[in-house]
Residue frames relative to the residue before (quaternion, step in Angstrom):
aa qw qx qy qz dx dy dz
M 1.0000 0.0000 0.0000 0.0000 0.00 0.00 0.00
A 0.4383 -0.7170 0.4806 0.2507 3.59 -0.74 1.04
K 0.4428 -0.6895 0.5108 0.2601 3.52 -1.07 0.83
C 0.4257 -0.6973 0.5194 0.2507 3.54 -1.05 0.81
P 0.4046 -0.7200 0.5002 0.2601 3.61 -0.65 1.02
L 0.5511 -0.6126 0.4534 0.3398 3.54 -1.16 0.63
S 0.4631 -0.6762 0.4979 0.2834 3.53 -0.99 0.83
P 0.6469 -0.5235 0.3768 0.4069 3.61 -1.18 0.46
A 0.6314 0.5455 -0.3396 0.4340 3.59 1.02 -0.78
I 0.6670 0.4900 -0.2963 0.4766 3.58 0.98 -0.89
L 0.6246 0.5400 -0.3341 0.4545 3.57 1.03 -0.79
I 0.6434 0.5201 -0.3183 0.4628 3.58 0.99 -0.84
I 0.6419 0.5203 -0.3171 0.4654 3.59 1.00 -0.87
L 0.6693 0.5018 -0.2986 0.4594 3.58 0.92 -0.92
M 0.6496 0.5152 -0.3124 0.4637 3.57 1.01 -0.82
R 0.6349 0.5244 -0.3278 0.4631 3.55 1.04 -0.79
K 0.6514 0.5138 -0.3104 0.4641 3.56 0.99 -0.87
L 0.6390 0.5193 -0.3198 0.4687 3.59 1.00 -0.84
F 0.6394 0.5303 -0.3137 0.4600 3.55 1.01 -0.89
L 0.6671 0.5016 -0.2995 0.4622 3.58 0.94 -0.90
I 0.6239 0.5357 -0.3326 0.4617 3.57 1.07 -0.75
L 0.6580 0.5087 -0.3022 0.4658 3.56 0.98 -0.89
I 0.6364 0.5198 -0.3206 0.4711 3.57 1.04 -0.81
L 0.6506 0.5191 -0.3073 0.4613 3.55 0.98 -0.90
M 0.6590 0.5055 -0.3111 0.4620 3.57 0.93 -0.88
S 0.6420 0.5161 -0.3207 0.4676 3.58 1.00 -0.82
S 0.6455 0.5261 -0.3159 0.4546 3.56 1.00 -0.88
I 0.6522 0.5031 -0.3150 0.4715 3.57 0.94 -0.87
A 0.6450 0.5289 -0.3208 0.4487 3.56 0.97 -0.86
M 0.6724 0.4905 -0.2989 0.4668 3.56 0.95 -0.87
H 0.6975 0.4523 -0.2792 0.4806 3.57 0.98 -0.80
A 0.4911 0.6116 -0.4507 0.4261 3.56 1.26 0.00
G 0.3163 -0.8344 0.4193 0.1673 3.52 1.37 -0.20
T 0.8478 0.0484 0.0111 0.5280 3.53 0.07 -1.27
A 0.3922 0.7511 -0.4599 0.2656 3.60 1.15 0.45
A 0.3157 0.7021 -0.5579 0.3099 3.58 1.01 0.80
E 0.2032 -0.7776 0.5836 0.1163 3.58 -1.15 0.57
I 0.2345 -0.7467 0.5971 0.1758 3.55 -1.32 0.18
D 0.3514 -0.6649 0.6073 0.2562 3.51 -1.32 0.33
S 0.1338 -0.8288 0.5415 0.0440 3.59 -0.44 1.20
V 0.6187 0.5569 -0.3373 0.4397 3.59 1.29 0.08
T 0.6754 0.5311 -0.3054 0.4104 3.59 0.73 -1.07
P 0.7771 0.3422 -0.2154 0.4823 3.66 0.80 -0.86
R 0.2967 0.8191 -0.4664 0.1531 3.59 1.27 0.14
R 0.7622 0.3607 -0.2017 0.4983 3.62 0.99 -0.75
V 0.4541 0.6761 -0.4603 0.3533 3.59 1.25 0.15
E 0.3825 -0.7118 0.5429 0.2286 3.57 -0.97 0.88
L 0.0147 0.8052 -0.5904 0.0528 3.57 -0.69 1.10
I 0.4862 -0.6342 0.5186 0.3039 3.55 -1.16 0.69
D 0.5060 -0.6468 0.4670 0.3279 3.58 -0.94 0.81
S 0.2961 -0.8072 0.4980 0.1126 3.55 -0.79 1.10
L 0.3892 0.7695 -0.4602 0.2115 3.60 1.23 -0.14
A 0.6845 0.4980 -0.3054 0.4361 3.60 0.76 -1.00
L 0.6736 0.4901 -0.3016 0.4638 3.58 0.92 -0.86
I 0.6384 0.5146 -0.3262 0.4704 3.60 0.96 -0.83
N 0.6460 0.5198 -0.3209 0.4577 3.58 0.94 -0.86
E 0.6678 0.5006 -0.3090 0.4560 3.58 0.92 -0.84
I 0.6163 0.5497 -0.3451 0.4460 3.59 0.99 -0.83
F 0.7698 0.3743 -0.2104 0.4723 3.57 0.74 -1.00
Y 0.5198 0.5763 -0.4262 0.4649 3.59 1.21 -0.25
Q 0.6881 0.4765 -0.2836 0.4679 3.57 0.86 -0.97
R 0.6734 0.4936 -0.3092 0.4552 3.61 0.94 -0.79
I 0.6452 0.4964 -0.3256 0.4809 3.59 0.97 -0.78
K 0.6243 0.5369 -0.3271 0.4637 3.57 1.00 -0.82
A 0.6623 0.4984 -0.3031 0.4702 3.59 0.93 -0.89
G 0.6368 0.5358 -0.3278 0.4472 3.57 1.01 -0.79
I 0.6464 0.5073 -0.3132 0.4763 3.58 1.00 -0.83
E 0.6531 0.5113 -0.3136 0.4623 3.58 0.93 -0.88
N 0.6610 0.4999 -0.3094 0.4664 3.58 0.95 -0.81
A 0.6277 0.5304 -0.3371 0.4594 3.58 1.03 -0.72
N 0.6831 0.4841 -0.2805 0.4694 3.57 1.07 -0.73
R 0.6094 0.5556 -0.3571 0.4386 3.59 1.24 -0.26
Q 0.5033 0.6469 -0.4275 0.3813 3.56 1.25 -0.18
P 0.6843 -0.4752 0.3304 0.4436 3.64 -1.17 0.41
V 0.1673 -0.8063 0.5659 0.0401 3.55 -0.76 1.14
S 0.1181 -0.7656 0.6251 0.0959 3.58 -1.01 0.78
L 0.4250 -0.7412 0.4851 0.1863 3.53 -1.20 0.53
N 0.3932 -0.6505 0.5846 0.2838 3.52 -1.34 0.36
V 0.2248 -0.7688 0.5849 0.1275 3.57 -1.00 0.78
L 0.3865 -0.7245 0.5220 0.2308 3.56 -0.82 1.00
E 0.0213 0.7705 -0.6360 0.0368 3.59 -0.79 1.04
E 0.7673 -0.1968 0.0451 0.6087 3.53 0.02 1.39
I 0.7755 -0.2864 0.1993 0.5262 3.63 -0.57 -1.06
K 0.5946 0.5731 -0.3613 0.4329 3.58 1.26 -0.02
I 0.2079 -0.7576 0.6067 0.1214 3.56 -1.00 0.85
T 0.1238 -0.7898 0.5974 0.0627 3.57 -0.65 1.07
S 0.3321 -0.7650 0.5279 0.1609 3.53 -0.96 0.92
E 0.2608 -0.7356 0.6049 0.1580 3.51 -1.05 0.85
G 0.5081 -0.7036 0.3784 0.3218 3.57 1.35 0.13
G 0.6997 0.5281 -0.3422 0.3383 3.53 -1.31 0.34
Y 0.6852 0.4476 -0.3141 0.4812 3.60 0.91 -0.73
C 0.8193 0.1309 -0.1461 0.5388 3.57 -1.16 0.63
D 0.1636 0.8094 -0.5411 0.1592 3.56 0.87 0.97
E 0.4052 -0.7616 0.4554 0.2200 3.57 -0.53 1.20
E 0.6419 0.5214 -0.3311 0.4544 3.57 0.92 -0.85
N 0.6570 0.5053 -0.3018 0.4712 3.55 0.99 -0.85
L 0.6159 0.5477 -0.3454 0.4488 3.60 1.03 -0.75
Y 0.6790 0.4825 -0.2948 0.4682 3.57 0.82 -0.99
T 0.6357 0.5328 -0.3295 0.4510 3.58 1.00 -0.79
E 0.7101 0.4574 -0.2682 0.4633 3.57 0.80 -1.00
L 0.6095 0.5371 -0.3552 0.4625 3.59 1.07 -0.63
R 0.6705 0.4939 -0.3048 0.4621 3.58 0.89 -0.88
K 0.6381 0.5176 -0.3279 0.4662 3.58 0.96 -0.82
A 0.6893 0.4759 -0.2859 0.4655 3.59 0.92 -0.87
I 0.6609 0.5131 -0.3128 0.4496 3.60 0.90 -0.90
F 0.7467 0.3741 -0.2099 0.5083 3.58 0.95 -0.87
N 0.3412 -0.7550 0.4892 0.2725 3.59 1.32 -0.06
S 0.4593 0.6807 -0.4056 0.4015 3.51 0.98 1.02
F 0.4842 -0.6573 0.4949 0.2976 3.56 -1.19 0.58
T 0.7737 0.2313 -0.1285 0.5757 3.58 1.23 -0.40
V 0.3571 -0.7082 0.5547 0.2515 3.54 -1.33 0.15
S 0.7085 0.4890 -0.2460 0.4454 3.57 1.24 -0.25
W 0.7309 0.3755 -0.2384 0.5177 3.60 1.19 -0.29
G 0.7451 0.3986 -0.2979 0.4441 3.52 -1.17 0.63
L 0.5093 -0.6242 0.5099 0.3017 3.52 -1.37 0.20
K 0.2418 -0.8534 0.4377 0.1471 3.54 0.35 1.28
G 0.6906 0.4787 -0.2948 0.4551 3.57 0.80 -0.96
Y 0.6772 0.4844 -0.2883 0.4729 3.57 0.94 -0.90
D 0.6300 0.5249 -0.3314 0.4666 3.58 1.03 -0.76
L 0.6552 0.5009 -0.3114 0.4720 3.58 0.97 -0.83
D 0.5866 0.5678 -0.3450 0.4631 3.56 1.06 -0.77
K 0.7020 0.4617 -0.2733 0.4684 3.60 0.82 -0.98
Q 0.6084 0.5396 -0.3548 0.4613 3.60 1.04 -0.68
L 0.6869 0.4899 -0.2842 0.4554 3.57 0.91 -0.93
R 0.5696 0.5738 -0.3894 0.4413 3.59 1.09 -0.55
H 0.6736 0.4730 -0.2825 0.4926 3.57 1.04 -0.78
L 0.7102 0.4787 -0.2695 0.4403 3.59 0.81 -1.01
L 0.7650 0.3307 -0.1709 0.5256 3.59 1.12 -0.67
A 0.2250 0.8355 -0.4815 0.1397 3.57 1.26 0.39
K 0.7012 0.4640 -0.2741 0.4668 3.61 1.01 -0.74
H 0.7025 0.4467 -0.2538 0.4925 3.57 1.27 -0.25
S 0.7111 0.4988 -0.2395 0.4337 3.58 1.18 -0.50
Y 0.3654 -0.6890 0.5752 0.2467 3.53 -1.38 0.18
V 0.1923 -0.7889 0.5801 0.0648 3.55 -0.79 1.11
L 0.0233 0.7954 -0.6031 0.0544 3.57 -0.87 0.97
S 0.3789 -0.7194 0.5308 0.2389 3.57 -0.89 0.90
L 0.6292 -0.5443 0.3976 0.3870 3.55 -1.19 0.54
N 0.6717 0.5284 -0.2964 0.4265 3.59 0.97 -0.84
D 0.7005 0.4042 -0.2666 0.5243 3.58 1.28 -0.21
S 0.5915 0.6219 -0.3325 0.3909 3.55 1.29 -0.02
I 0.6743 -0.4839 0.3740 0.4139 3.54 -1.36 0.04
Y 0.6636 0.5028 -0.2942 0.4693 3.59 1.27 -0.22
R 0.3713 0.7888 -0.4495 0.1948 3.60 1.25 -0.03
D 0.7051 0.4831 -0.2691 0.4438 3.61 1.09 -0.60
I 0.4962 0.6275 -0.4454 0.4022 3.59 1.26 -0.05
N 0.2722 -0.7953 0.5207 0.1491 3.59 -0.69 1.05
Y 0.7467 -0.4225 0.2796 0.4310 3.56 -1.34 0.13
L 0.6694 0.5032 -0.3137 0.4476 3.59 0.92 -0.82
E 0.6861 0.4872 -0.2786 0.4628 3.57 1.08 -0.72
G 0.8139 -0.0514 0.0734 0.5741 3.58 1.05 -0.74
F 0.0691 -0.8633 0.4983 0.0414 3.56 0.59 1.17
S 0.6289 0.5287 -0.3514 0.4489 3.62 1.04 -0.66
L 0.5952 0.5667 -0.3481 0.4509 3.56 1.10 -0.70
K 0.6857 0.4818 -0.2729 0.4725 3.56 1.02 -0.85
L 0.6905 0.4907 -0.2796 0.4519 3.58 1.08 -0.72
K 0.7474 0.3234 -0.1908 0.5481 3.58 1.19 -0.49
E 0.4699 -0.6395 0.5239 0.3093 3.54 -1.17 0.60
L 0.5829 -0.5540 0.4453 0.3937 3.58 -1.24 0.35
S 0.4687 -0.6272 0.5289 0.3274 3.55 -1.19 0.47
D 0.5362 -0.6132 0.4735 0.3350 3.56 -1.29 0.37
V 0.2946 -0.7300 0.5809 0.2073 3.56 -1.28 0.30
V 0.1223 -0.7716 0.6213 0.0601 3.55 -1.21 0.66
K 0.4268 -0.6595 0.5456 0.2920 3.55 -1.30 0.28
I 0.0387 0.7780 -0.6244 0.0589 3.57 -0.83 1.05
R 0.8387 -0.1342 0.0345 0.5266 3.56 -0.51 1.22
G 0.7461 -0.4194 0.2030 0.4757 3.54 0.98 0.91
H 0.6466 0.5032 -0.3166 0.4779 3.58 1.27 -0.10
L 0.3742 -0.7055 0.5581 0.2254 3.58 -1.10 0.77
I 0.0048 -0.8416 0.5332 -0.0860 3.55 -0.27 1.33
G 0.3851 -0.7047 0.5465 0.2375 3.58 -0.97 0.84
L 0.5099 -0.6491 0.4660 0.3186 3.58 -1.00 0.78
D 0.5343 0.6081 -0.4112 0.4191 3.59 1.20 -0.34
K 0.5978 0.5792 -0.3633 0.4185 3.59 1.15 -0.59
I 0.6360 0.5088 -0.3368 0.4724 3.60 1.09 -0.65
G 0.5855 0.5434 -0.3590 0.4828 3.58 1.16 -0.58
H 0.6464 0.5041 -0.3079 0.4830 3.57 0.97 -0.86
F 0.6186 0.5852 -0.3330 0.4049 3.56 0.92 -0.96
F 0.7693 0.3550 -0.1956 0.4939 3.57 0.77 -1.00
A 0.7301 0.4485 -0.2573 0.4467 3.63 0.86 -0.92
Q 0.7431 0.3547 -0.2305 0.5186 3.60 0.66 -1.03
G 0.5556 0.5874 -0.3845 0.4455 3.57 1.19 -0.50
W 0.6454 0.5011 -0.3146 0.4832 3.57 1.04 -0.78
Q 0.6424 0.5198 -0.3336 0.4536 3.60 0.95 -0.80
Y 0.6110 0.5223 -0.3455 0.4843 3.59 1.05 -0.72
F 0.6759 0.5031 -0.2941 0.4511 3.58 0.88 -0.97
E 0.6104 0.5484 -0.3421 0.4579 3.58 1.03 -0.77
M 0.6571 0.5219 -0.3107 0.4464 3.56 0.95 -0.90
T 0.7376 0.4185 -0.2437 0.4706 3.58 0.87 -0.92
E 0.7147 0.4661 -0.2573 0.4536 3.59 1.06 -0.71
Y 0.8224 0.2549 -0.0923 0.5002 3.56 0.92 -0.92
D 0.7416 0.4075 -0.2228 0.4840 3.60 1.11 -0.58
E 0.4374 -0.7334 0.4283 0.2956 3.57 1.31 0.22
K 0.4155 0.6699 -0.4936 0.3673 3.56 1.03 0.86
G 0.4426 -0.6645 0.5257 0.2937 3.54 -1.28 0.32
I 0.6684 -0.4932 0.3572 0.4272 3.56 -1.26 0.24
D 0.6009 0.5512 -0.3625 0.4514 3.61 1.10 -0.57
D 0.6142 0.5348 -0.3384 0.4714 3.59 1.10 -0.69
A 0.6510 0.5137 -0.3092 0.4656 3.56 1.00 -0.86
L 0.6519 0.5107 -0.3126 0.4652 3.58 0.97 -0.84
A 0.6359 0.5187 -0.3219 0.4722 3.58 1.02 -0.80
W 0.6261 0.5243 -0.3287 0.4745 3.59 1.03 -0.79
G 0.6508 0.5228 -0.3154 0.4513 3.59 0.95 -0.84
R 0.6495 0.5007 -0.3135 0.4787 3.57 0.96 -0.82
E 0.6314 0.5361 -0.3275 0.4545 3.56 1.02 -0.81
R 0.6602 0.4998 -0.3070 0.4691 3.59 0.99 -0.80
E 0.6452 0.5049 -0.3257 0.4719 3.59 1.00 -0.75
S 0.6568 0.4845 -0.3036 0.4916 3.56 1.16 -0.57
G 0.7393 0.3762 -0.2029 0.5203 3.56 1.30 -0.30
L 0.8835 -0.0016 0.0160 0.4682 3.55 -0.77 -1.13
F 0.6882 0.4533 -0.3063 0.4765 3.62 1.13 -0.35
G 0.8194 0.2422 -0.0946 0.5109 3.57 1.20 -0.19
Y 0.8455 0.2396 -0.1386 0.4566 3.53 -0.45 -1.28
K 0.7538 0.4370 -0.2347 0.4310 3.60 0.78 -0.99
T 0.7585 0.3596 -0.2081 0.5020 3.60 1.18 -0.34
T 0.7968 0.2109 -0.1244 0.5524 3.60 1.02 -0.72
G 0.4447 -0.6788 0.4641 0.3551 3.58 1.22 -0.42
I 0.6857 0.4703 -0.2460 0.4981 3.58 1.35 -0.02
F 0.1815 -0.7483 0.6306 0.0976 3.56 -1.04 0.87
S 0.1466 -0.8236 0.5457 0.0480 3.58 -0.50 1.19
F 0.2888 -0.7559 0.5664 0.1564 3.56 -0.54 1.18
A 0.5966 0.5685 -0.3629 0.4351 3.58 1.13 -0.62
D 0.5737 0.5656 -0.3740 0.4595 3.60 1.15 -0.57
L 0.6668 0.5130 -0.3007 0.4492 3.57 0.96 -0.90
V 0.6153 0.5277 -0.3379 0.4783 3.57 1.10 -0.68
A 0.6531 0.5022 -0.3096 0.4747 3.58 0.96 -0.86
N 0.6242 0.5486 -0.3371 0.4424 3.60 0.99 -0.80
L 0.6752 0.4963 -0.2973 0.4577 3.58 0.83 -0.99
N 0.6740 0.4819 -0.2971 0.4746 3.56 0.93 -0.87
G 0.5918 0.5525 -0.3599 0.4637 3.57 1.17 -0.52
W 0.6024 0.5302 -0.3511 0.4824 3.57 1.08 -0.69
R 0.6335 0.5330 -0.3282 0.4549 3.59 0.99 -0.83
F 0.6320 0.5294 -0.3330 0.4576 3.59 1.01 -0.80
W 0.7146 0.4498 -0.2741 0.4603 3.58 0.70 -1.07
N 0.6095 0.5395 -0.3523 0.4619 3.58 1.09 -0.59
K 0.6873 0.4945 -0.2737 0.4562 3.59 1.04 -0.80
V 0.4474 0.6850 -0.4710 0.3299 3.62 1.17 -0.28
L 0.7942 0.0727 -0.0366 0.6022 3.59 0.89 -0.95
R 0.3768 -0.7623 0.4370 0.2933 3.54 1.43 0.14
R 0.0043 0.8525 -0.5191 0.0617 3.52 0.67 1.20
H 0.8056 0.0820 0.0024 0.5867 3.57 0.95 -0.90
H 0.6183 -0.5081 0.4286 0.4193 3.55 -1.25 0.25
D 0.4666 -0.6530 0.5198 0.2928 3.54 -1.15 0.68
P 0.3798 -0.7692 0.4616 0.2259 3.63 -0.49 1.12
L 0.6602 0.4990 -0.3177 0.4628 3.60 1.20 -0.26
K 0.6623 0.4910 -0.3013 0.4791 3.59 1.28 -0.11
S 0.5612 -0.5956 0.4605 0.3438 3.53 -1.24 0.51
T 0.6870 -0.4665 0.3549 0.4294 3.55 -1.30 0.23
L 0.6592 0.5037 -0.3051 0.4675 3.59 0.94 -0.88
A 0.6609 0.5081 -0.3115 0.4561 3.58 0.92 -0.90
N 0.6424 0.5135 -0.3202 0.4703 3.57 1.05 -0.71
L 0.6284 0.5524 -0.3401 0.4293 3.59 1.04 -0.73
I 0.7663 0.3516 -0.1894 0.5033 3.58 0.99 -0.79
D 0.4531 0.6931 -0.4484 0.3367 3.59 1.30 0.00
S 0.1771 -0.7853 0.5876 0.0822 3.56 -1.10 0.74
P 0.4988 -0.6535 0.4714 0.3192 3.61 -1.05 0.68
Y 0.5922 -0.5601 0.4341 0.3836 3.55 -1.25 0.34
V 0.8058 0.1769 -0.0450 0.5633 3.57 1.01 -0.83
K 0.0431 -0.7808 0.6229 0.0239 3.56 -1.12 0.79
C 0.3847 -0.6714 0.5795 0.2559 3.54 -1.26 0.54
K 0.0254 0.8336 -0.5459 0.0803 3.59 -0.47 1.21
I 0.5465 -0.5950 0.4801 0.3418 3.52 -1.23 0.57
Q 0.2781 -0.7365 0.5972 0.1539 3.55 -0.97 0.95
I 0.3268 -0.8146 0.4432 0.1823 3.54 -0.01 1.36
I 0.6946 0.4714 -0.2944 0.4567 3.60 0.74 -1.00
D 0.6657 0.4920 -0.3041 0.4715 3.60 0.92 -0.90
S 0.6382 0.5280 -0.3308 0.4522 3.59 1.03 -0.73
I 0.6421 0.5167 -0.3210 0.4666 3.59 1.01 -0.83
K 0.6619 0.5128 -0.3040 0.4545 3.56 0.95 -0.93
A 0.7359 0.4257 -0.2304 0.4734 3.56 0.95 -0.89
G 0.3542 -0.7284 0.5054 0.2976 3.56 1.16 -0.50
K 0.6819 0.3879 -0.2553 0.5651 3.54 1.29 0.40
I 0.5738 -0.5748 0.4472 0.3746 3.56 -1.26 0.34
V 0.0449 -0.7821 0.6214 -0.0106 3.55 -0.76 1.10
K 0.0637 -0.8014 0.5947 0.0107 3.57 -0.83 1.00
A 0.0026 -0.7838 0.6210 -0.0031 3.55 -1.24 0.50
W 0.5672 -0.5741 0.4645 0.3646 3.54 -1.29 0.37
E 0.0542 -0.7809 0.6216 0.0293 3.57 -1.12 0.77
Y 0.4950 -0.6133 0.5266 0.3187 3.55 -1.19 0.70
N 0.1735 -0.8426 0.5084 0.0397 3.56 -0.47 1.23
T 0.7928 0.0509 0.0118 0.6073 3.59 0.98 -0.92
R 0.4288 -0.7350 0.4636 0.2470 3.57 -0.73 1.03
F 0.4982 -0.6657 0.4831 0.2742 3.56 -1.02 0.91
D 0.0328 0.7741 -0.6311 0.0385 3.56 -1.05 0.85
M 0.3853 -0.7493 0.4944 0.2137 3.58 -0.49 1.20
A 0.5480 0.6245 -0.3927 0.3944 3.60 1.21 -0.44
D 0.5757 0.5873 -0.3748 0.4280 3.59 1.21 -0.39
Y 0.7657 0.3730 -0.1671 0.4966 3.58 1.22 -0.46
I 0.6560 0.5296 -0.3172 0.4341 3.59 1.04 -0.75
D 0.1467 0.7470 -0.6449 0.0677 3.56 -1.11 0.75
G 0.7424 -0.4492 0.2756 0.4137 3.56 -1.29 0.05
A 0.5802 0.5855 -0.3791 0.4205 3.60 1.23 -0.26
W 0.5503 0.5672 -0.3993 0.4648 3.59 1.30 -0.07
D 0.6306 0.5426 -0.3030 0.4649 3.58 1.27 -0.46
E 0.3667 -0.7725 0.4798 0.1964 3.58 -0.53 1.19
G 0.5273 0.5967 -0.4226 0.4327 3.57 1.26 -0.03
N 0.7104 0.3839 -0.2296 0.5434 3.57 1.24 -0.48
N 0.7590 0.2324 -0.1149 0.5973 3.55 0.82 -1.07
C 0.1463 -0.8850 0.4386 0.0560 3.50 0.49 1.33
N 0.5635 -0.5971 0.4649 0.3315 3.53 -1.36 0.26
S 0.2501 -0.6815 0.6481 0.2303 3.49 -1.43 0.20
Y 0.3109 -0.7711 0.5360 0.1464 3.57 -1.22 0.48
A 0.6523 -0.5841 0.3367 0.3464 3.53 -1.15 0.75
D 0.8002 -0.0537 0.0355 0.5962 3.61 1.09 -0.58
P 0.6882 -0.5106 0.3236 0.4012 3.61 -1.21 0.40
I 0.5982 0.5739 -0.3689 0.4203 3.60 1.09 -0.61
I 0.6627 0.4803 -0.3007 0.4896 3.58 0.92 -0.92
E 0.6518 0.5275 -0.3220 0.4395 3.58 0.90 -0.91
E 0.6607 0.4974 -0.3157 0.4651 3.60 0.93 -0.81
K 0.6176 0.5425 -0.3466 0.4518 3.60 1.02 -0.75
V 0.6980 0.4705 -0.2700 0.4674 3.55 0.90 -0.98
T 0.6911 0.4791 -0.2951 0.4537 3.60 0.79 -0.96
S 0.5946 0.5576 -0.3625 0.4519 3.60 1.12 -0.60
R 0.6611 0.4864 -0.2975 0.4877 3.56 1.00 -0.85
I 0.6219 0.5363 -0.3463 0.4535 3.59 1.01 -0.75
R 0.6583 0.5133 -0.3087 0.4559 3.60 0.94 -0.88
S 0.6528 0.5151 -0.3198 0.4541 3.58 1.05 -0.72
I 0.6713 0.4720 -0.2901 0.4924 3.59 1.18 -0.55
D 0.7918 -0.0590 0.0865 0.6018 3.57 0.93 -0.93
A 0.2949 -0.8027 0.4967 0.1481 3.55 -0.16 1.32
D 0.6977 0.4716 -0.2663 0.4689 3.59 1.18 -0.52
F 0.4596 0.6979 -0.4503 0.3146 3.60 1.25 -0.08
A 0.0613 0.7826 -0.6158 0.0670 3.56 -0.89 0.97
C 0.3537 -0.7258 0.5547 0.2010 3.54 -1.12 0.71
P 0.5291 -0.2880 -0.7899 0.1152 1.58 -1.49 2.01
L 0.5804 -0.5928 0.4302 0.3558 3.54 -1.16 0.64
N 0.7917 0.1114 -0.0327 0.5997 3.57 1.05 -0.82
S 0.3003 -0.7941 0.5038 0.1593 3.58 -0.20 1.27
A 0.5994 0.5776 -0.3631 0.4187 3.59 1.08 -0.68
V 0.6120 0.5451 -0.3401 0.4611 3.57 1.09 -0.75
C 0.6750 0.4940 -0.2920 0.4637 3.57 0.94 -0.87
R 0.6246 0.5240 -0.3491 0.4620 3.59 1.02 -0.68
K 0.6332 0.5133 -0.3217 0.4818 3.57 1.05 -0.75
A 0.6525 0.5155 -0.3108 0.4602 3.57 1.00 -0.84
Q 0.6016 0.5541 -0.3559 0.4520 3.59 1.05 -0.72
D 0.6894 0.4645 -0.2723 0.4846 3.58 0.95 -0.92
R 0.6632 0.5377 -0.3063 0.4211 3.57 0.91 -0.93
Y 0.7879 0.3502 -0.1699 0.4771 3.56 0.83 -0.99
G 0.2827 -0.8222 0.4739 0.1398 3.58 1.28 -0.08
D 0.8504 -0.0432 0.0655 0.5202 3.56 -0.78 -1.07
F 0.6239 0.5433 -0.3438 0.4443 3.61 1.18 -0.42
A 0.5052 0.7107 -0.4061 0.2735 3.58 1.18 -0.59
K 0.6742 0.5189 -0.3104 0.4241 3.58 0.88 -0.89
Q 0.6823 0.4817 -0.2873 0.4690 3.59 1.22 -0.38
I 0.7990 0.3115 -0.1390 0.4952 3.60 1.15 -0.49
L 0.6735 0.4552 -0.3081 0.4942 3.60 1.23 -0.09
H 0.5294 -0.6021 0.4949 0.3351 3.55 -1.10 0.76
P 0.6235 -0.5701 0.3682 0.3881 3.64 -0.99 0.70
Y 0.6470 0.5163 -0.3341 0.4508 3.61 1.01 -0.71
C 0.6620 0.4805 -0.2875 0.4982 3.56 1.10 -0.74
L 0.6402 0.5527 -0.3050 0.4378 3.55 1.06 -0.84
T 0.7777 0.3237 -0.1616 0.5140 3.58 1.07 -0.71
A 0.3545 0.7583 -0.4825 0.2580 3.60 1.28 0.19
Q 0.1961 -0.7858 0.5809 0.0816 3.57 -1.00 0.91
């Protein structure tokens, strides 16, 4: 029996539905935000200039600008009444400080719109162009992953990689550090959650829109960057002890920003005037380690088919490549992250001897 051809009207309906599906998939991919990936194997032998000093300078200037912008907000004064200081409120406003820091760090007019981590990743690709390695998806270990397996991977280009203290780090990790690090901090500071809750949320996102469901890839190195980002935001005003530091180190640790009396302005005003000041200079070396490097803290994949595609490409590039590339790095990470290690290290890195 001959099949009845589809009518033009039905074809139009089907095409519209297909178009809507593609739009929906693109929207999900974009809202995955930081779902960019890197190839940490292909460029392994490429000689790169260490980017630490340049990265530190970029964010020193941005943090400084954020503090200055926070101090430009309407300021009120304290009035001395005998020995009691009464506050009229508004100066050294913490919420405003965090807002202005985020706007400056992400080079954004807002803190609530856009894909902050991904936008920062793209900014750094431009700013670090002379220090980074650029690789197209079609030349990478992920080239065989198809649209159904990782549609966001296909819609976005790979992020660039840089060398930081001997480690090959994706610029997407710095986006995670500041953006997801802030989300972790929000949870612990404002939502009355613990750091374990934040880590669980991060794993859930990697299993969903930041990983398995959009790229087919689960990045443990992203989770390491997220946790260290929480440490950064916590150190801005040093709200809590740093769980990765010893008791002595925590005792002598200083916040990045302090609210201090402005002596000259106070004399001129005849009132106490306070403002935010940069107290301790930012250094990415305080946070970067070998667990940020996906050659050591390797990825997991959504299913065995994707994993075989990727590992086959890895073998064709370097037959001797094994995860972790450097077991000593993983042993250090096990000690450094302690009880957190099981939540942020790949099983091979977690059990490396």
